[in-house]
C-alpha positions in Angstrom: 0.0 -0.2 -0.1 1.2 3.6 -1.0 0.1 6.6 0.6 0.4 10.2 0.1 -0.6 12.8 2.9 -1.0 16.3 2.3 -2.2 19.3 4.5 -4.2 21.5 1.8 -5.4 25.0 3.6 -7.8 23.3 6.4 -8.2 20.0 4.7 -6.1 16.9 5.6 -5.5 14.9 2.2 -4.5 11.5 1.7 -4.5 9.3 -1.4 -3.8 5.5 -0.9 -2.9 3.1 -3.5 -2.7 -0.9 -3.2 -0.1 -2.3 -5.6 -1.8 -5.4 -5.1 -5.4 -5.2 -5.6 -5.1 -2.0 -7.6 -7.8 -0.2 -5.2 -6.8 3.9 -4.8 -8.9 5.8 -2.6 -8.7 9.8 -2.2 -9.6 10.8 1.7 -10.5 14.3 2.8 -10.3 14.7 6.5 -10.7 11.1 7.1 -13.6 10.6 4.9 -13.6 8.8 1.5 -14.2 11.2 -1.3 -13.0 9.1 -4.3 -12.4 5.3 -5.0 -11.3 3.4 -8.4 -9.7 0.2 -9.4 -6.7 1.0 -11.7 -3.9 -1.5 -12.9 -2.3 1.3 -15.2 0.6 3.6 -14.9 -1.4 6.6 -14.3 -4.8 7.8 -13.1 -7.0 10.6 -11.9 -9.5 11.6 -9.3 -11.2 14.8 -9.3 -13.0 15.9 -6.0 -14.5 18.8 -4.5 -12.8 20.1 -1.4 -14.9 21.1 2.0 -14.7 24.9 0.7 -16.1 23.8 -2.8 -12.8 24.2 -4.8 -12.1 21.7 -7.3 -9.0 19.4 -6.8 -7.4 16.8 -8.9 -5.1 14.0 -7.8 -2.9 12.4 -10.6 -1.0 9.3 -9.8 1.6 8.5 -11.9 4.1 5.7 -12.0 7.5 5.5 -13.9 8.3 2.0 -15.0 11.8 2.8 -15.5 12.8 4.4 -12.1 9.9 3.0 -10.3 8.9 6.2 -8.9 5.5 6.6 -7.9 4.5 10.2 -7.8 1.2 11.9 -6.6 0.5 15.4 -8.4 -2.0 17.7 -6.4 -3.6 20.5 -8.6 -6.3 22.8 -7.1 -8.2 24.8 -9.6 -6.1 23.2 -12.4 -2.8 25.0 -10.7 -0.2 22.7 -9.5 0.3 22.8 -5.7 2.8 20.0 -5.2 4.4 16.9 -6.1 4.7 14.1 -3.7 7.1 11.3 -4.5 7.9 7.6 -3.4 10.5 5.6 -4.4 11.6 2.2 -5.2 12.4 1.5 -1.8 8.9 2.0 0.0 7.3 -0.3 -3.4 9.5 -3.2 -2.2 8.8 -2.9 1.6 5.0 -3.0 0.6 5.6 -5.8 -1.8 7.5 -7.8 1.0 4.8 -7.5 3.3 2.1 -8.6 0.8 4.1 -11.6 -0.1 5.1 -12.5 3.5 1.4 -12.2 4.7 0.5 -14.6 1.7 2.9 -17.1 2.5 1.9 -17.1 6.2 -1.7 -17.5 5.1 -0.9 -20.2 2.8 1.2 -22.3 5.3 -1.6 -21.8 8.1 -4.1 -23.2 5.4 -2.0 -25.9 4.7 -1.6 -26.6 8.4 -5.2 -26.8 9.3 -6.0 -29.1 6.1 -3.2 -31.5 7.4 -4.4 -31.6 10.8 -7.9 -32.2 10.0 
């Protein structure tokens, strides 16, 4: 799971993207305001902030560098670019793979004991 957090005016914004199931969610002040499934290298979420202003979140994955970027636009003007590199992606993938192995071993153990 990749998470980008940002404080914009009075709003706490968080974008979560799962590199396992493809689910992306945008939270504003803890409330889900956008969600979609995406397995591509780019996606966009257009939402309204609490003050009624339009905000766009653009998630981009660079396949060569494995850098994941989140661009935040407010009223079509770039506010910031948040980046997460290969190390964070590898850590997340390792956690998913380890969890999968533990679940499989547990299920095999239950099956064998039955």
